[in-house]
C-alpha positions as CSV (number, residue, x, y, z in Angstrom):
1,M,59.5,-10.7,-10.5
2,D,56.9,-8.0,-9.9
3,K,53.2,-9.0,-10.2
4,T,51.4,-7.8,-13.2
5,P,48.5,-5.3,-12.7
6,D,46.0,-7.9,-14.1
7,K,47.2,-10.4,-11.5
8,D,46.9,-7.9,-8.7
9,L,43.3,-7.1,-9.8
10,S,42.4,-10.8,-10.0
11,E,43.7,-11.5,-6.5
12,K,41.8,-8.5,-5.1
13,L,38.6,-9.7,-6.7
14,I,39.1,-13.2,-5.3
15,E,39.7,-11.8,-1.8
16,I,36.5,-9.6,-2.0
17,R,34.4,-12.5,-3.3
18,D,35.7,-14.8,-0.5
19,C,34.7,-12.1,1.9
20,I,31.2,-11.9,0.3
21,D,30.8,-15.7,0.6
22,A,31.7,-15.6,4.2
23,I,29.2,-12.9,4.9
24,D,26.5,-14.8,3.0
25,D,27.2,-17.8,5.2
26,Q,26.8,-15.7,8.3
27,M,23.6,-14.1,7.0
28,L,22.1,-17.6,6.2
29,E,22.9,-18.8,9.7
30,L,21.3,-15.6,11.2
31,L,18.2,-16.0,9.0
32,S,17.7,-19.5,10.2
33,K,18.0,-18.3,13.8
34,R,15.4,-15.6,13.2
35,A,13.1,-18.2,11.6
36,N,13.5,-20.5,14.6
37,C,12.6,-17.5,16.9
38,A,9.5,-16.9,14.8
39,E,8.4,-20.5,15.2
40,K,8.9,-20.3,19.0
41,V,6.8,-17.1,19.1
42,A,4.0,-19.0,17.3
43,E,4.3,-21.9,19.7
44,I,4.0,-19.6,22.8
45,K,1.0,-17.8,21.3
46,R,-0.9,-21.0,20.6
47,E,-0.2,-22.3,24.1
48,S,-1.5,-19.0,25.6
49,G,-5.1,-20.0,24.7
50,E,-5.9,-16.4,23.7
51,K,-9.4,-16.1,22.1
52,D,-8.3,-13.5,19.5
53,L,-4.9,-14.8,18.4
54,W,-3.2,-12.4,15.9
55,F,0.1,-13.6,14.4
56,Y,0.4,-10.6,12.1
57,R,1.3,-7.6,14.2
58,P,1.4,-4.4,12.1
59,E,2.8,-2.3,15.0
60,R,5.6,-4.7,15.6
61,E,6.6,-4.8,11.9
62,A,6.5,-1.0,11.7
63,Q,8.8,-0.7,14.8
64,I,11.3,-3.1,13.2
65,L,11.3,-1.4,9.8
66,N,11.5,2.1,11.3
67,R,14.4,0.9,13.5
68,M,16.3,-0.6,10.6
69,S,15.9,2.6,8.6
70,K,17.1,4.7,11.5
71,D,20.1,2.6,12.1
72,N,21.0,2.1,8.4
73,K,24.4,3.5,7.6
74,G,24.3,2.8,3.8
75,P,25.2,2.5,1.1
76,L,21.8,0.8,0.6
77,A,19.0,3.3,0.6
78,N,16.4,3.0,3.4
79,E,13.8,2.0,0.8
80,R,15.9,-1.0,-0.2
81,I,16.6,-1.9,3.4
82,T,12.8,-1.9,4.2
83,A,12.1,-4.0,1.1
84,I,14.6,-6.6,2.1
85,Y,13.3,-6.7,5.7
86,R,9.7,-6.9,4.5
87,E,10.6,-10.2,2.7
88,V,12.4,-11.5,5.8
89,I,9.5,-10.7,8.0
90,S,7.0,-12.1,5.5
91,S,8.9,-15.4,5.2
92,C,9.1,-15.8,9.0
93,L,5.4,-14.9,9.4
94,A,4.6,-17.7,7.0
95,L,6.1,-20.2,9.4
96,E,3.7,-19.0,12.1
97,Q,0.5,-18.7,10.0
98,S,-0.6,-18.9,6.4
99,I,-2.1,-15.5,5.5
100,K,-4.5,-14.7,2.6
101,V,-4.8,-11.1,1.3
102,A,-7.5,-9.9,-1.1
103,F,-6.7,-7.0,-3.4
104,L,-8.5,-5.1,-6.2
105,G,-7.6,-7.1,-9.2
106,P,-6.9,-8.5,-11.7
107,N,-3.3,-9.6,-11.3
108,G,-0.7,-7.1,-12.4
109,T,-2.5,-4.0,-10.9
110,F,-1.0,-1.4,-8.7
111,S,-3.2,-2.8,-5.9
112,E,-1.2,-6.1,-6.2
113,Q,2.0,-4.2,-6.1
114,A,0.8,-2.5,-2.9
115,S,-0.1,-5.8,-1.4
116,N,3.4,-7.2,-2.1
117,K,5.1,-4.1,-0.8
118,H,3.2,-4.2,2.5
119,F,3.0,-8.0,3.2
120,G,5.9,-9.3,1.2
121,H,5.7,-12.3,-1.2
122,A,5.3,-15.1,1.3
123,V,1.5,-14.5,1.7
124,E,-1.2,-15.7,-0.6
125,T,-2.7,-12.8,-2.6
126,V,-6.2,-13.1,-4.2
127,P,-7.5,-10.7,-6.9
128,M,-11.1,-9.4,-6.6
129,G,-13.3,-7.8,-9.1
130,S,-14.3,-4.8,-7.0
131,I,-13.6,-2.9,-3.9
132,K,-16.9,-4.2,-2.4
133,Q,-15.7,-7.8,-3.0
134,V,-12.5,-7.1,-1.1
135,F,-14.5,-5.9,1.9
136,S,-16.9,-8.9,1.7
137,E,-14.1,-11.5,1.5
138,V,-12.5,-10.1,4.7
139,E,-15.9,-9.7,6.5
140,N,-16.8,-13.3,5.7
141,G,-13.4,-14.6,6.9
142,I,-12.5,-16.0,3.5
143,V,-9.3,-14.0,3.5
144,D,-7.5,-12.4,6.5
145,Y,-6.9,-8.9,5.1
146,G,-7.7,-6.7,2.1
147,V,-5.9,-4.0,0.3
148,V,-7.9,-1.2,-1.3
149,P,-7.0,2.2,-2.8
150,I,-8.1,5.3,-0.9
151,E,-6.5,8.3,-2.7
152,N,-4.1,9.4,-5.4
153,S,-1.9,12.5,-5.2
154,T,-3.0,13.5,-8.7
155,E,-6.6,12.4,-9.0
156,G,-7.7,12.7,-5.4
157,V,-9.8,10.4,-3.2
158,V,-11.4,7.1,-4.2
159,S,-14.9,7.9,-3.1
160,Y,-16.3,4.4,-3.4
161,T,-13.9,3.0,-0.8
162,L,-15.2,5.6,1.7
163,D,-18.8,4.7,0.8
164,V,-18.2,1.0,1.5
165,F,-16.7,1.9,4.9
166,M,-20.1,3.4,6.0
167,N,-21.7,0.0,6.2
168,S,-18.7,-2.2,7.0
169,P,-17.6,-3.4,10.5
170,L,-14.0,-3.7,9.3
171,K,-11.1,-1.7,10.6
172,I,-8.0,-0.2,9.1
173,S,-4.8,-2.0,10.3
174,G,-2.3,-0.3,8.0
175,E,-1.6,1.9,5.0
176,V,0.7,1.7,2.0
177,S,2.1,4.5,-0.1
178,L,3.1,3.4,-3.6
179,R,4.9,5.6,-6.0
180,I,3.0,5.1,-9.3
181,H,5.1,4.8,-12.4
182,Q,3.1,4.6,-15.7
183,N,4.7,2.9,-18.7
184,L,3.7,2.7,-22.3
185,M,3.9,-0.9,-23.5
186,T,3.2,-2.4,-26.9
187,S,4.2,-5.3,-29.3
188,N,4.6,-2.7,-32.1
189,K,8.2,-2.2,-32.9
190,N,7.6,1.5,-33.4
191,W,5.4,2.9,-30.6
192,R,4.8,6.1,-32.4
193,D,2.7,4.2,-35.0
194,V,0.0,3.0,-32.5
195,S,-3.5,4.3,-33.2
196,T,-5.1,3.3,-29.8
197,V,-3.9,3.6,-26.2
198,Y,-5.8,1.5,-23.6
199,S,-5.6,2.2,-19.9
200,H,-7.7,2.7,-16.8
201,Q,-9.3,6.2,-16.9
202,Q,-7.2,7.4,-13.9
203,S,-4.0,6.3,-15.6
204,L,-5.0,8.1,-18.8
205,A,-5.6,11.2,-16.7
206,Q,-2.3,10.9,-15.0
207,C,-0.5,10.8,-18.4
208,R,-2.6,13.3,-20.3
209,Q,0.2,15.8,-21.0
210,W,2.6,13.2,-22.2
211,L,0.0,11.6,-24.5
212,D,-1.0,15.0,-26.0
213,A,2.7,15.7,-26.7
214,N,3.8,12.3,-28.0
215,L,0.7,10.5,-29.3
216,P,-1.7,13.3,-30.1
217,K,-3.6,11.3,-32.9
218,A,-4.0,8.1,-30.9
219,E,-7.4,7.3,-29.5
220,Q,-7.4,7.0,-25.7
221,V,-9.8,4.2,-24.7
222,P,-10.5,3.7,-20.9
223,V,-10.9,0.1,-19.8
224,S,-11.6,-1.6,-16.4
225,S,-8.0,-2.0,-15.4
226,N,-4.5,-1.5,-16.6
227,T,-4.0,-5.3,-16.8
228,E,-7.0,-5.4,-19.2
229,A,-5.3,-2.7,-21.2
230,A,-2.2,-4.8,-21.4
231,R,-4.2,-7.8,-22.6
232,R,-5.8,-5.8,-25.4
233,A,-2.5,-4.3,-26.4
234,K,-1.0,-7.8,-26.6
235,E,-3.8,-8.9,-29.0
236,D,-3.6,-5.8,-31.2
237,P,-0.2,-4.7,-32.4
238,S,-1.6,-1.4,-33.6
239,S,-2.4,-0.4,-30.0
240,A,-0.5,0.2,-26.8
241,A,-1.3,0.1,-23.1
242,I,-0.4,2.3,-20.1
243,A,0.2,0.1,-17.1
244,G,2.8,-1.0,-14.4
245,V,5.7,-3.3,-15.0
246,L,3.8,-6.3,-13.6
247,A,1.2,-6.1,-16.4
248,A,4.1,-6.0,-19.0
249,Q,5.6,-9.1,-17.5
250,I,2.3,-11.0,-17.4
251,Y,1.5,-10.3,-21.1
252,G,5.1,-10.3,-22.5
253,L,4.9,-6.7,-23.8
254,E,7.9,-4.5,-24.4
255,I,8.0,-1.2,-22.3
256,A,8.5,1.4,-25.0
257,K,8.6,4.4,-22.7
258,K,9.1,4.3,-19.0
259,D,7.7,6.7,-16.3
260,I,5.4,8.7,-18.6
261,E,3.2,10.1,-15.7
262,D,2.9,13.9,-15.8
263,N,3.6,14.2,-12.1
264,Q,6.9,12.4,-11.2
265,N,5.8,12.3,-7.5
266,N,2.5,10.6,-8.4
267,T,1.6,8.4,-5.4
268,T,-1.4,6.3,-4.5
269,R,-2.3,5.5,-0.9
270,F,-3.8,2.2,-0.1
271,L,-5.5,0.9,3.1
272,V,-5.1,-2.5,4.7
273,I,-8.4,-3.6,6.1
274,G,-9.0,-6.4,8.7
275,K,-10.8,-7.2,11.9
276,Q,-8.1,-6.5,14.5
277,D,-7.3,-3.5,16.7
278,V,-3.7,-2.5,16.3
279,P,-1.7,-1.3,19.4
280,P,0.5,1.8,19.2
281,S,3.7,1.6,17.2
282,G,5.0,5.0,18.1
283,A,4.3,6.6,14.7
284,D,0.6,6.2,14.1
285,K,-2.4,7.6,12.3
286,T,-6.1,7.4,13.2
287,T,-9.0,7.6,10.8
288,L,-12.4,8.7,11.9
289,M,-15.9,8.6,10.4
290,I,-18.1,11.4,11.8
291,S,-21.6,12.6,11.3
292,A,-22.2,16.2,12.3
293,K,-25.2,17.5,14.2
294,N,-27.6,19.6,12.1
295,R,-26.7,23.0,13.4
296,S,-24.9,26.2,12.4
297,G,-21.1,25.9,12.3
298,A,-21.3,22.1,12.4
299,L,-17.9,21.6,10.8
300,Y,-16.3,24.1,13.2
301,H,-17.6,22.2,16.2
302,L,-16.0,19.0,14.8
303,L,-12.6,20.6,14.2
304,A,-12.4,22.6,17.5
305,P,-11.6,19.6,19.8
306,L,-8.6,18.6,17.5
307,A,-7.2,22.1,17.6
308,K,-7.8,22.4,21.3
309,N,-5.7,19.3,21.9
310,G,-2.9,20.2,19.5
311,L,-3.7,17.4,17.0
312,D,-2.8,17.6,13.3
313,M,-5.6,16.7,10.9
314,T,-3.9,15.4,7.7
315,R,-7.0,14.8,5.6
316,I,-10.8,15.5,5.6
317,E,-13.3,14.3,3.1
318,S,-17.1,14.5,3.0
319,R,-19.5,11.9,1.6
320,P,-23.3,11.9,1.3
321,S,-24.8,9.8,4.1
322,Q,-26.9,7.6,1.6
323,H,-29.7,7.8,4.2
324,A,-31.1,11.3,3.9
325,N,-30.7,14.2,1.5
326,W,-28.2,16.9,2.4
327,E,-26.7,14.9,5.3
328,Y,-23.0,14.1,5.2
329,Y,-20.3,11.9,6.8
330,F,-16.8,13.3,7.3
331,F,-13.8,11.1,7.1
332,M,-10.8,12.5,8.9
333,D,-7.1,11.4,9.3
334,I,-5.3,12.7,12.4
335,D,-1.8,12.1,13.7
336,G,-1.6,9.8,16.8
337,H,-3.2,6.7,18.2
338,T,-6.4,6.3,20.2
339,E,-4.4,5.3,23.2
340,D,-2.5,8.5,23.1
341,P,-3.8,10.8,25.9
342,K,-4.4,13.8,23.6
343,V,-6.2,11.7,21.0
344,A,-8.4,10.0,23.7
345,K,-9.3,13.4,25.1
346,A,-10.1,14.9,21.7
347,L,-12.3,11.8,20.8
348,S,-14.2,12.2,24.1
349,E,-14.9,15.8,23.3
350,L,-15.8,15.0,19.7
351,S,-18.4,12.5,20.8
352,Q,-20.3,15.3,22.5
353,E,-20.1,17.5,19.4
354,S,-21.1,14.9,16.8
355,Q,-24.2,12.9,16.0
356,L,-22.1,9.8,15.3
357,I,-18.4,9.1,15.6
358,R,-16.6,5.8,14.7
359,V,-12.9,5.1,14.8
360,L,-12.1,3.2,11.6
361,G,-8.7,2.4,12.9
362,S,-5.4,3.5,14.5
363,Y,-2.5,2.1,12.6
364,P,1.2,2.6,11.8
365,K,1.9,5.3,9.2
366,A,3.1,4.1,5.8
367,I,6.8,3.3,5.6
368,L,8.3,4.3,2.2
């Protein structure tokens, strides 16, 4: 007697599920082997007696993630592959060393999301009340690394982060690019009835057009953070908050409207700060802090060595020196690592043209 179509379907599903179970068994065995290798790496490093022993190696992680993306044949997108491998690397690193990371808090902010994206969830993250506090915790050795915002594609540079760098000995050891999705959340069953919308002032600015079109009568109230906005919205059903999904989860709010940012490519760049120098990864960026000599064409003289050596400058910002009126520091991002011959030559020439030059760090470019 011929098999029924339903029976054929059932047998096919069982066969595929058996295949998945077998693959899961292989993956578990391979994960254990990888973890054992990580433990051996830690043992060898400790036996070496190195004075400055770094278990977290940003350049090595970047090389692994870039290789996985390059070799990925799908159907999983590269972004999902890197997210999975981030967690594998994070869990293996935790076997070598317990790492603490400070971020601009409170919990539920985009800075926390950036920390999780870069380090994975196997590290201990600690919320701080200000960018200055993040720097201080790292400088004093209370935490190993910090994550601070540096610029947003819509609202521009975070000036205070640059200002703190002027008097900090810390170095940049990595960067994170986080796509920012703003969400309207409330405990009100009809979100159109809310009379107040709380959020950080930058988030309100990033959603200005949507708010004007959809909640024109609601008062927009800036608060210290998006998490604080979610807390207030939880306490007041006549209000709503604009924040990320973590804030909604923390305060048990319903997301009434997702992705309400005016610019769908809205992205914030974060810097990872620490004390270590990072070797080349093969796809790097260098950030410089430069003070120009007081002369005609000062900026031209700073840019000329970069152009002469064929280097791409991807960003430049100026900040008041805080020491004298009308004196400025320039912050520059250039492609390449200080160990690259062209970069080293350009820096040598820049040192002759500038009053002060400091390399804030050479580090792997952000991996999406």
